[in-house]
N, C-alpha and C positions, 0 to 999 in steps of 0.2 A: 648909393642913394636912396633917400624918402621917400616913401608910398603916401602918395597925395592925397588927404581926405576925402572919403567918400570912394576910395576904389573899391571893386568887387572882385574880392578873391577869393579861389577854391576853399579856403581855409574859412572862413564866413561861409559859405553857400554847405558842403558837402552834401549827403546824398539826403539829406533832411530836405535841402533847399533846390533840390529836382538835378542835381548832377549824375549822369549814368556811372554805375560803378563799372570795371575795365579787368570784368575776368575771364582767363583762355576758357575758349569751349573743349576742354579736353582735360582729363584726368590722367594724373601722372602716377603709375602704380608700378611700386617694387616688388618683385617675383621673386622670391626668395624659394623659390623650386626645384626640388628633387624627384628625375623620374625613369632612371639610368635603369633599374629593374622591371619597373611596367614596361620600358621597351625594349628590352633585350631578353628577357621571360617567355618562354613558350606560354600561352594562354591554350588551358584545355578546360572541359564542361565538367564541373558537380553534380552530383545526382541524391544526393543526401547531405543534412551537415557534418556526416564525418566524411571523409574522405579518404581513401588510404590506394596504394598502391604497392608493386614488389622488387625487392632489389636481391640482388645476388652479387659477388665478386670471384673471381676467376682464383683459383687455388695457386699457390707459388708453385714454380716451375722447379724442378727436382730430376735427377739423374733417372733415365730411363734404358734400361735395358734388359733385355728379353733373350732366352734361352729359344733356340730354334724349334719350331715343333711343341712348344709348352702351350697348356691347357689355357682355358682365360683365366684370369681372376680379377673378378670385380666388385668395383669402388661402391661402396652404398653410397647415394642419390642422397645431398643434401639439398633440403625443401629453399627454397626461397625467401628471402629476410621481408613479412610483412610490418608495413607503417602507414602511417595515417596521422591525418590534421584537421580540425575543426576548422569549419566556416563559420568565421568573423560578418558578425554585420555595421558596416560603418555609414552613418549617414550626415549630411548636412540640410538644416531644415528652416526658412526665413518667410519674413511676412511684411508685406508693404503695402502701406494704406491705400483706399484707392483715390484718396486727393494726393498722395506724392505720387504717383504713377502719373496724372494726367498734367499737374502744373510744369511750368516752364524751369528746367531744371539746366544744369552747364554739363557738358561733358559725356552727357549720355541723352536718348530720346526716351529710354525705358528703364527705369528701376527694377525693373524684374527681369528683364532681359539681362544686365551689367549684373544683378546677383546670380543669374543662371550661371554664367559665364564663370563668376567668380568662384561661386560657391563649388561648381566642380571642379575646376584647379585646386581650391582646398581641400576638396574629398582625396583627389589623387596625392596631394603630395601626403595627406596623413597615411595613406596606406604604405605611400614611401617608408616612411619613417616606422610602423609599424612590422614592414620585411623587413630592414637591415637591423632591427634593435635585437634587444637578449630579453625580449616577450617569449613566455614559456607558454604551450599553448593547454587549454581548460577546458572540459567539456559546459561549463557554465552549469547554468539551474534556471529554475521558475522566477527568479530572484537577483540572477547573474549572469553576465554577457559571456559566451563563448568566445574563446581568442585562436587564434592559430601561435604558430611558434617562429618566430624570428629566426632570422638563418643564425645569427650570435647560437642562440638556443638549441640548435638542430647540430653544430659541431661540437662534439662532445671533447673535455678533456678533464682528466680528473689526476691530480697529480703531476701533470705535464705527461697523461699519456692521453689515448685518443690524438685526433690531429690538432690539437690547441697546444701552441707554445705561450708561455711566461716570458715578461720582460725583464723578469728581474726573479732573480733565486728564492729571495725571502717573500712573494707575495704567495698566497695562499688559494688563489684564484681558482676556479674547476667552474667543469657543467657536466651536469649528471648523462648519461648517455639515455636518448627515447626507451621509453620503459610504459608500460601500463595505459599502454594509446597517448603519451604525454609527451610532448620535446622535453629535456631536460631544463633543471632550472640552473641559471647561470650565477653563480658565485662571484661577488668581485673580491682581487686581492686584498688584505689591508695596506699591502704596499705597493708603490708604483713604482718602474724605474724608465729611464729612456731609450728609446726603439732603438735597438742593433740590428745593423745586417744581418748577424748571424742568424740572429732569433726570426728573421722573417725568411731565411735560408732553408732554416731547420723547420718552420711552417710549409713550405715550397716542399723539400723533402718527403713529409709526413705523407704529404698526399699522393706525391708520384710513385710514391710506393705500393702507395692501394691501385694505379693504375690513373690518378687523374693528373691535370696539366696545369690548371692553373692559371689561365690567359689573365685573366682578370684581376686586380688588386684595389680594391676598396677601401678609403681613407679619410677621414676628416680633415680639415686645416692644420692640424698640429701634426699629425703624423704624416700628410702628405711631405710637409715642410721638413723631418726628420726623413724622408725615403730621398730627397733632392740633396742631402748633403753625405751621403752616403760615399765614404771613401772612394771604392769599387767602382764609382762614373765616374771614367778615364777620361772620356770623349763628350761634348753635348753637341747634337746638330740642331738645327732648326731650318724651316723655308724661308725667305724672306723675298716681298714682292719687290718685282727691279724697280718700281715709285718709290721705295722706302729708304730709308737711311742703311751703310750697314753696318754701323756700330751697334752691336747688340748687346746687353750685359743677359747670360744666359743662367738665371739660377733655380730652375724648374725640371725635375725629369718626370717625363712620361710615359716614359718605357723601358723597364728593368729587364737586364739580360742574366740570367742563373742557369746554374749548370743544368735546373731542368726545363729550360724553353723563356721563351718569352712571354714576359708579361707586361701588360700596360696598366699604368699607376693612374686613376682616376681620382679625382677630387669630390668624394661624395657630401655635400652637407648634414644629412641623418646619421649616418655610421657613427659609433662614439666614442669621442677624444680619444679613450683610451684603447680601443681596440683597432684592429686593421685587419680586415678581411680578404681572403685571396680565395676565388670563388673560379667555379665553371660554369658559366651560365648555362652551357646546357645540360644541367644537370639538376637546374632549377627550375619549376615552372608556377604557373597561379592557377587554380581552378575556381572557376566561377559557377556558382551555385545560381545568383543572380547576379548579370553583368549590370555596371552602371547605369540607371535609370533615373527619370525625374517623373511626379506625380504630384496634381492638385490634390492638396489635402480639403476636407470637408469644408465648407464657408459657413464663417461662425457669425461675420460680422463683416465690417466695410472695409475688405483688402484680400490681399491676394498671398493664401497660404501655399508653400511649394515646402517639397520633400526631394530630395538626393540621394539613394542608398544606393549600395551593392552588395554583395555576401560573399566572401572568397577568402579561400585560404591558399597557404605557402604549401607548394609539394616541393618536399627535400627526397629527390629520385636516386642520390646514394650522396650523401653526406662525407662520405672516405675520398670524395674529389674533391671536397674543399677542405680549408684548414683558417686558422685564424689565428694572431697573436694579441694576448690580452694582459691586462695591468701597465699599460704604458703610459709613462708619463706627460 
């Protein structure tokens, strides 16, 4: 039908003519966050920028037969191994103008308060990223930042020695052991290969031999899919609420049972795509020199300056309790 001449329609009026905008009073924020380590690792206090601890391991069992009435034969005591990590400073800073804070806004009353919440989540997300990655520790200097060692750099693997396994024999991936007060440098292999169940079992075996249990397997999306496709998984079960349909496709494994125990498989956003981490969270901790806090920065203009900071390090109580698979395609 034709529109009669002189009809006032929205296309001719618009916001310039006084029509109000239709804007929802909410901000739909997507949070690709990950906090497994911060949620499940112990928290302890640090009192210096270099935090230290001691590690020991029970010697392997051996035949022990003694002659009746024999005198003592004393074994030399081996001292514990001393290790340490550097406290890393993480920060988030933001500035909101005085005008922006008082104008009418959609989805929030205070931009400052919204940024406090948002930036704190981002700081925690950055911390989690650093914890699980291949960052090696560094003492830093007057012009360089201190860095703590990530989980990857604590699990040594040289030519498939230590507790690291390569997904392919053609890779030259290696991680040096802790030495000279720094965690090992992670060197990626030149060739990656598909993750095999045998590689995961071998990694679990290596830590088990040392006394570890590795109840947690952390993997990114690519390797989580690979683990779910292991042929060794013969039965998959899930809980289905009574009010849901019973026809369900099961294509994911959240629990892996090996000869060395039960291992919960957790999808982690920040674990590198080429790595699978097998860890015992009881043997990892976070030592805080300064727990997360917010402070007002010096006012130099018409605005609100805020800083959120923390100073923390990763404590690898005994890296032999954990293992990893590297060079995964």
